[in-house]
LOBAPA-137891 format. One record per residue (C-alpha): residue in three letters; x, y, z; residue number from 1. Coordinates in pm, 1 decimal. Example, Ala and Ser with C-alpha at 12.3 -4.5 7.8 and 13.67 -1.06 7.14 Angstrom:
% residues 2
(rec 'ALA' (1230.0 -450.0 780.0) 1) (rec 'SER' (1367.0 -106.0 714.0) 2) 
//
This chain:
% residues 245
(rec 'MET' (1806.2 2306.5 -842.5) 1) (rec 'LYS' (1779.9 1925.9 -871.6) 2) (rec 'ARG' (1495.0 1677.2 -817.8) 3) (rec 'VAL' (1567.2 1391.0 -584.6) 4) (rec 'MET' (1368.2 1056.2 -549.1) 5) (rec 'LEU' (1350.5 879.2 -238.3) 6) (rec 'THR' (1249.6 522.9 -163.9) 7) (rec 'VAL' (1079.4 531.9 170.5) 8) (rec 'ALA' (1012.7 239.6 400.5) 9) (rec 'TYR' (810.1 265.4 707.5) 10) (rec 'ASP' (618.1 93.1 989.3) 11) (rec 'GLY' (269.5 272.0 968.2) 12) (rec 'THR' (142.7 168.5 1295.3) 13) (rec 'ALA' (202.7 485.4 1468.9) 14) (rec 'TYR' (92.4 721.3 1175.8) 15) (rec 'HIS' (-217.3 874.4 1031.3) 16) (rec 'GLY' (-120.4 741.2 669.7) 17) (rec 'TRP' (83.6 913.1 430.6) 18) (rec 'GLN' (-74.7 1230.1 349.9) 19) (rec 'ILE' (-43.7 1521.3 587.3) 20) (rec 'GLN' (-354.1 1551.8 824.0) 21) (rec 'PRO' (-452.0 1815.1 1054.8) 22) (rec 'ASN' (-524.3 1577.9 1350.6) 23) (rec 'GLY' (-212.6 1361.8 1366.1) 24) (rec 'GLU' (146.5 1283.3 1263.4) 25) (rec 'THR' (185.1 1128.6 904.6) 26) (rec 'ILE' (474.5 997.2 687.6) 27) (rec 'GLU' (472.2 1314.2 440.9) 28) (rec 'GLY' (470.7 1544.5 742.4) 29) (rec 'ILE' (790.0 1375.4 893.5) 30) (rec 'LEU' (966.3 1366.6 570.3) 31) (rec 'ASN' (879.4 1736.5 502.1) 32) (rec 'ARG' (1011.1 1848.5 865.3) 33) (rec 'CYS' (1330.7 1631.7 864.6) 34) (rec 'LEU' (1434.0 1715.0 494.3) 35) (rec 'SER' (1379.2 2083.2 567.5) 36) (rec 'GLU' (1606.4 2066.2 874.7) 37) (rec 'THR' (1877.1 1858.8 696.1) 38) (rec 'LEU' (1891.4 2065.8 388.8) 39) (rec 'GLY' (1836.3 2408.0 549.9) 40) (rec 'GLU' (1553.0 2492.1 319.5) 41) (rec 'LYS' (1169.4 2459.8 305.8) 42) (rec 'ILE' (1099.7 2088.7 138.4) 43) (rec 'GLU' (774.8 1961.2 38.4) 44) (rec 'VAL' (765.2 1602.0 -104.7) 45) (rec 'ILE' (541.8 1460.4 -383.1) 46) (rec 'GLY' (432.5 1104.3 -284.1) 47) (rec 'ALA' (362.7 822.1 -519.7) 48) (rec 'SER' (115.4 638.3 -326.1) 49) (rec 'ARG' (-80.9 777.6 -25.4) 50) (rec 'THR' (-119.1 478.3 189.6) 51) (rec 'ASP' (-384.8 480.4 470.4) 52) (rec 'SER' (-350.1 494.7 857.3) 53) (rec 'GLY' (-163.4 173.0 992.0) 54) (rec 'VAL' (-57.8 48.2 643.2) 55) (rec 'HIS' (324.6 -27.0 610.2) 56) (rec 'ALA' (542.9 18.5 309.5) 57) (rec 'MET' (892.7 -133.5 208.1) 58) (rec 'GLY' (941.7 93.8 -88.2) 59) (rec 'ASN' (700.2 391.3 -131.0) 60) (rec 'ILE' (827.0 677.8 -360.2) 61) (rec 'ALA' (870.7 1057.2 -309.4) 62) (rec 'VAL' (1028.6 1319.1 -474.2) 63) (rec 'PHE' (1136.9 1696.8 -408.4) 64) (rec 'ASP' (1321.4 1964.1 -527.6) 65) (rec 'THR' (1640.4 2111.6 -379.8) 66) (rec 'ASP' (1928.9 2358.6 -407.7) 67) (rec 'SER' (2139.0 2172.6 -174.0) 68) (rec 'PRO' (2498.8 2088.2 -269.0) 69) (rec 'ILE' (2459.3 1747.7 -102.5) 70) (rec 'PRO' (2483.0 1478.5 -387.3) 71) (rec 'ALA' (2153.9 1324.0 -438.4) 72) (rec 'ASP' (2268.3 973.1 -348.2) 73) (rec 'LYS' (2421.0 1099.2 -13.0) 74) (rec 'ILE' (2099.9 1263.8 115.2) 75) (rec 'SER' (1956.0 938.1 219.0) 76) (rec 'TYR' (2230.3 895.7 471.9) 77) (rec 'ALA' (2193.2 1240.4 625.6) 78) (rec 'LEU' (1827.0 1206.6 625.5) 79) (rec 'ASN' (1819.3 882.4 797.7) 80) (rec 'GLN' (2001.1 1040.3 1101.3) 81) (rec 'ARG' (1710.8 1253.0 1154.5) 82) (rec 'LEU' (1441.3 1000.1 1093.6) 83) (rec 'PRO' (1262.2 807.2 1354.7) 84) (rec 'GLU' (1337.2 427.5 1381.8) 85) (rec 'ASP' (1020.3 345.6 1205.3) 86) (rec 'ILE' (1071.7 571.6 901.3) 87) (rec 'LYS' (1394.7 487.7 693.8) 88) (rec 'ILE' (1515.2 596.6 330.1) 89) (rec 'GLN' (1624.1 283.0 140.4) 90) (rec 'LYS' (1767.7 491.1 -159.1) 91) (rec 'SER' (1796.7 861.3 -268.8) 92) (rec 'GLU' (1904.9 945.8 -653.8) 93) (rec 'GLU' (1865.7 1234.3 -873.7) 94) (rec 'VAL' (1595.8 1207.9 -1143.2) 95) (rec 'ALA' (1493.6 1447.1 -1433.9) 96) (rec 'SER' (1355.3 1783.1 -1317.9) 97) (rec 'ASP' (996.9 1712.2 -1482.7) 98) (rec 'PHE' (969.4 1343.4 -1324.3) 99) (rec 'HIS' (639.7 1299.0 -1138.1) 100) (rec 'PRO' (582.6 968.6 -972.3) 101) (rec 'ARG' (203.3 1002.8 -1019.0) 102) (rec 'HIS' (207.9 1100.2 -1383.2) 103) (rec 'CYS' (408.3 808.8 -1534.1) 104) (rec 'GLU' (316.6 410.7 -1590.9) 105) (rec 'SER' (398.0 239.4 -1291.4) 106) (rec 'ARG' (305.7 -89.4 -1121.0) 107) (rec 'LYS' (260.3 -138.8 -748.4) 108) (rec 'THR' (273.7 -470.8 -558.2) 109) (rec 'TYR' (92.5 -478.4 -222.6) 110) (rec 'GLU' (88.1 -779.0 21.5) 111) (rec 'TYR' (-186.8 -854.4 281.3) 112) (rec 'ARG' (-82.0 -1104.9 543.8) 113) (rec 'ILE' (-328.6 -1316.9 753.1) 114) (rec 'TYR' (-198.1 -1504.0 1069.4) 115) (rec 'CYS' (-437.2 -1793.5 1094.6) 116) (rec 'ALA' (-377.9 -1995.7 1422.8) 117) (rec 'PRO' (-571.3 -2128.0 1736.0) 118) (rec 'PHE' (-410.2 -1820.0 1924.3) 119) (rec 'PRO' (-261.0 -1475.6 1833.4) 120) (rec 'MET' (125.6 -1447.7 1809.0) 121) (rec 'PRO' (242.1 -1128.9 1968.5) 122) (rec 'VAL' (522.8 -1046.2 1730.5) 123) (rec 'LYS' (300.6 -1063.6 1417.5) 124) (rec 'ARG' (40.8 -829.5 1558.1) 125) (rec 'LEU' (134.4 -523.9 1398.1) 126) (rec 'TYR' (207.6 -676.4 1061.8) 127) (rec 'ALA' (-59.9 -934.8 1001.8) 128) (rec 'HIS' (-445.5 -972.0 1055.9) 129) (rec 'TYR' (-510.3 -1243.1 1309.3) 130) (rec 'THR' (-798.6 -1490.1 1264.4) 131) (rec 'TYR' (-841.4 -1850.5 1443.2) 132) (rec 'ILE' (-1101.3 -1941.9 1161.1) 133) (rec 'PRO' (-945.0 -2175.6 914.4) 134) (rec 'MET' (-930.0 -2076.3 548.5) 135) (rec 'ASP' (-944.7 -2275.0 224.5) 136) (rec 'VAL' (-646.9 -2127.0 17.0) 137) (rec 'GLU' (-741.7 -2297.0 -287.7) 138) (rec 'ARG' (-1081.9 -2146.8 -272.3) 139) (rec 'MET' (-922.9 -1812.1 -225.0) 140) (rec 'ARG' (-711.7 -1861.3 -515.0) 141) (rec 'ARG' (-1018.4 -1948.5 -756.0) 142) (rec 'GLY' (-1184.0 -1640.9 -617.8) 143) (rec 'ALA' (-886.3 -1416.7 -681.1) 144) (rec 'SER' (-859.9 -1511.7 -1057.8) 145) (rec 'TYR' (-1184.2 -1316.8 -1141.5) 146) (rec 'LEU' (-1017.0 -990.2 -1046.9) 147) (rec 'VAL' (-712.2 -1024.2 -1284.6) 148) (rec 'GLY' (-744.7 -787.0 -1579.0) 149) (rec 'LYS' (-897.8 -459.5 -1665.4) 150) (rec 'HIS' (-1206.5 -419.6 -1474.2) 151) (rec 'ASP' (-1467.7 -153.8 -1305.7) 152) (rec 'PHE' (-1357.7 -203.2 -940.0) 153) (rec 'LYS' (-1654.2 -4.2 -790.6) 154) (rec 'SER' (-1756.2 -285.4 -576.4) 155) (rec 'PHE' (-1406.0 -279.7 -423.1) 156) (rec 'CYS' (-1376.2 77.2 -365.6) 157) (rec 'SER' (-1462.2 276.2 -57.6) 158) (rec 'ALA' (-1778.5 479.1 -86.3) 159) (rec 'GLU' (-1617.1 799.2 18.1) 160) (rec 'ALA' (-1347.3 776.9 -272.5) 161) (rec 'GLN' (-1393.0 1048.9 -517.4) 162) (rec 'VAL' (-1237.9 958.5 -850.4) 163) (rec 'GLU' (-1309.5 1016.2 -1208.5) 164) (rec 'THR' (-1325.2 637.7 -1301.5) 165) (rec 'THR' (-1331.5 325.0 -1102.8) 166) (rec 'VAL' (-1163.1 117.8 -1385.1) 167) (rec 'ARG' (-842.0 -23.9 -1300.5) 168) (rec 'GLN' (-581.4 -261.4 -1432.3) 169) (rec 'VAL' (-484.1 -567.1 -1191.3) 170) (rec 'ASP' (-203.5 -746.3 -1325.8) 171) (rec 'SER' (-192.9 -1059.2 -1081.4) 172) (rec 'VAL' (-346.6 -1157.1 -769.0) 173) (rec 'GLU' (-167.2 -1457.7 -587.6) 174) (rec 'VAL' (-289.9 -1631.9 -260.6) 175) (rec 'VAL' (12.8 -1835.3 -107.9) 176) (rec 'GLN' (35.0 -2021.0 225.9) 177) (rec 'GLU' (349.7 -1938.8 422.6) 178) (rec 'GLY' (354.5 -2148.1 737.3) 179) (rec 'GLN' (63.3 -2033.5 935.9) 180) (rec 'GLU' (37.1 -1705.7 721.2) 181) (rec 'ILE' (-166.5 -1666.9 412.3) 182) (rec 'VAL' (-40.8 -1390.0 183.9) 183) (rec 'ILE' (-267.3 -1242.2 -62.8) 184) (rec 'ARG' (-32.9 -1055.3 -311.4) 185) (rec 'VAL' (-179.1 -803.8 -541.2) 186) (rec 'ALA' (-0.1 -641.5 -834.2) 187) (rec 'GLY' (-169.2 -343.7 -1064.9) 188) (rec 'ARG' (-126.8 -33.2 -1230.2) 189) (rec 'GLY' (-334.4 182.8 -972.9) 190) (rec 'PHE' (-570.6 110.3 -698.2) 191) (rec 'LEU' (-860.1 286.5 -557.4) 192) (rec 'TYR' (-911.9 382.7 -196.5) 193) (rec 'ASN' (-924.1 68.5 18.7) 194) (rec 'MET' (-942.9 -144.6 -283.2) 195) (rec 'VAL' (-666.1 -398.0 -177.3) 196) (rec 'ARG' (-820.2 -412.8 176.1) 197) (rec 'ILE' (-1164.1 -475.0 24.8) 198) (rec 'ILE' (-1018.2 -748.3 -193.1) 199) (rec 'ALA' (-852.2 -900.5 110.0) 200) (rec 'GLY' (-1163.5 -898.0 312.9) 201) (rec 'THR' (-1369.2 -1045.8 32.5) 202) (rec 'LEU' (-1124.2 -1333.9 -38.1) 203) (rec 'MET' (-1119.4 -1417.1 332.8) 204) (rec 'GLU' (-1495.2 -1446.2 311.4) 205) (rec 'VAL' (-1427.0 -1697.1 26.6) 206) (rec 'GLY' (-1171.7 -1887.3 217.6) 207) (rec 'ARG' (-1398.2 -1905.2 521.8) 208) (rec 'GLY' (-1688.1 -2034.4 299.2) 209) (rec 'HIS' (-1918.6 -1761.6 317.5) 210) (rec 'ILE' (-1875.8 -1657.2 -58.1) 211) (rec 'ALA' (-1840.3 -1913.8 -331.6) 212) (rec 'PRO' (-1540.3 -1847.6 -532.7) 213) (rec 'GLU' (-1730.1 -1780.7 -854.2) 214) (rec 'GLU' (-1931.4 -1512.4 -677.7) 215) (rec 'VAL' (-1645.1 -1287.9 -701.3) 216) (rec 'LYS' (-1723.8 -1236.5 -1070.5) 217) (rec 'THR' (-2068.8 -1150.8 -982.4) 218) (rec 'ILE' (-1943.3 -899.1 -701.3) 219) (rec 'LEU' (-1710.6 -732.0 -959.5) 220) (rec 'GLU' (-2006.5 -710.5 -1202.0) 221) (rec 'ALA' (-2251.5 -559.3 -964.3) 222) (rec 'LYS' (-2044.4 -250.9 -932.3) 223) (rec 'ASP' (-2176.9 -195.1 -566.7) 224) (rec 'ARG' (-1970.3 -180.6 -256.7) 225) (rec 'GLN' (-2221.2 -348.0 -49.0) 226) (rec 'GLU' (-2182.2 -671.5 -252.3) 227) (rec 'ALA' (-1827.3 -718.1 -157.5) 228) (rec 'GLY' (-1672.6 -835.3 181.0) 229) (rec 'PRO' (-1572.1 -613.8 469.7) 230) (rec 'THR' (-1264.9 -382.5 442.2) 231) (rec 'ALA' (-980.7 -594.2 603.3) 232) (rec 'PRO' (-793.1 -424.0 896.1) 233) (rec 'ALA' (-501.9 -190.7 798.7) 234) (rec 'CYS' (-216.3 -376.7 993.9) 235) (rec 'GLY' (-214.0 -654.4 735.7) 236) (rec 'LEU' (-126.3 -457.8 454.5) 237) (rec 'THR' (227.8 -362.0 315.1) 238) (rec 'LEU' (310.7 -172.0 -17.0) 239) (rec 'VAL' (599.8 -414.9 -107.1) 240) (rec 'LYS' (706.0 -288.1 -450.8) 241) (rec 'TYR' (690.0 27.4 -677.0) 242) (rec 'GLU' (806.8 -17.5 -1027.3) 243) (rec 'PHE' (833.7 225.3 -1306.3) 244) (rec 'LEU' (745.6 85.7 -1646.3) 245) 
//
């Protein structure tokens, strides 16, 4: 028996998120099915991050146990033959038998992309949120600065989330202009349900002039979801990096 870690990239457009759901296809469900078929045994993966419906990933992490004689680093090649085009393994490797991706110190980096132009760009519609309303990137940067550090992010957490604590460590929040796209890049040790999308929605309100940059600090201190901006659409969000510290 060995434990194998997968680095999984996917376009989340057609899926009901990572976690298995009774009402639709998910990334986890497809991985379990394709791994079981490939290795000839029942496989159930353990995912590191449960991304929402429509959210993308360049490097989510999953582990599973197997008795297969196939070398761990070759499983990616065999598995990719069965996976659909919008889900592909970037790397497979053997890890310690007690390694659990959610029980060790890690940092996740997300990017939220906003395409800001007079008219939509069809080729970007699945990977960036479109708006024709101009945004002030410098205002967004000033607002983002209040989110860095260890804080209670209850104002930036979906009301239906069930967690022991809403305190989280955010290592950095960058706002950069890349042509007609604005990229909000957030790195942290862990995130609450919809947290990055609520951060993005709030910073967009700052960029439009509806919220003053310094009000982000007040929103954070309020610990009230109603005080923050809207939850930004899922299509603009990608998990770009997962690091074990």
